[in-house]
Every structure is written in structure tokens, then in C-alpha cells.
N, C-alpha and C positions, 0 to 999 in steps of 0.2 A: 441967839442960840448958835448961829453959824460962827460968830467970833469966838465963843467959848470952845466950840468943837475944834476950831483951828488952833487955839492956844493949847488945848489938851494934846493934840497931835504933835505939836512942837515939843511938848514936854516928854511925850512917850517915845518919840522917834529915836533919841539917843539911847534910851534904854533898850529899845528893840534892836538897834544896830549892835549894841554891846553884847547882846545875847547870841548873836550869830557866830557860828564856828569860823575860825580863821584859817584860810587856806594859805600855806606857806609858799614863798617863791622857791625857785630851784636852789639858790645858794643857802637859804635857811635849812632846807631839807638835807642838802649834801652835808652841811656842817653837823646836823643832828645825827646823821648816819656815821660820820667820822668820829663823833664823841661817843657813839654807842647808845644814843638816846632812842634810836629806832633802827629796825632792820632794813637792809636794802630792799627795794621793790622786787628785784629778781628772786630773792628768797621767799618773800610773801607770795608772789605769783606761783612759784614752784609748789608751795604748800597747798594753795588753793587748787591748782590743777590736779594734784595728787588725790585730794579728797572730794573734789566736785568737778567731775568731767563736764566739759562744755566749752563754750566760747566766752572768753572774757571780753566784755563790751565796754566797760567803763571802770576807771580807777580814780579815786579821789583821796587826797591826804588832807586831813584837817586837824587843827588843834582845838580841843574842846575841854574846858575846865582843867587846863594844865596837862591833858593827856593827848598824845598824838594818836590819831585813828586813821587806818586805811579803810575805805569803803569800796568794795569791789562788786560790780554787777556781773553775773554769769548767766548766759543763756544756756540752759541745759539741753541735752540731746532730745528731750521730750518737748522742748519749746517753751518751758517755763523760764521766767526771768527772776532770779533771786539776787538779793543784795546781802553781802556778807560784811559785817563790821568786825575789824580786828584791832587789837592793841598793837600799835606800830612798834613798840619797844620789844614785846615778847612774841608777837605773832599769834597770841591767843585769840580765838574766835569769841567775840563778845555777844554776837547775836545775828539773827537772820531775819530778812523780810522777803516775802514773796509778792510779786506783782500779780494782782488778781484780774487783770484785764482780760 
């Protein structure tokens, strides 16, 4: 059983890794901004700060299924932590998650 479980893990590992979002390096992100494939981070942050007062505590940029996404965590004045997911090309908000801790 142990051998078959190990074999299964070796088969599933590449599939698991392939499903993970890809975080671009600086050069890839800069080129995408230059091509107009995504908005500059400063524009995204200005939009978030205008709509969601608070302190930005984390920013991530990922490519997922051919779509560039910004994920921004904001600590609200009330002390709530919210994660906002945006389309990096348009700046449209795709969703929110609130940390329930």
C-alpha cells in the first residue's frame, strides 16, 4: 500500500503544481504593463484606496487561466482584513474575501 500511495503522489504532483497560479517576475509584469495587458500597480492601488479606506498590507500579482489578477489585502479602520481580487487588465473587482479570525 505504501508503494502505491507513493506512486500515486508522484503522478498527482505535476498536476497539482500545474494548477497553481503563476506569480510573474518584475520584468514580465513590466512588459505586460508596457503592452497594455495590465494596469500599473499605482493605478490599482489608487482605485482600492478610493473605494476601501484602510491600510494596504499585501499585494500579489498572479496569472491564472490566462488572466492576470491583483490580490490586495486591506486592513479596514474597523480592524477587518479583506482580500480584494481584481482583473489586472481592467481594474474590475472580481471578488472579496473577508478574514473571519
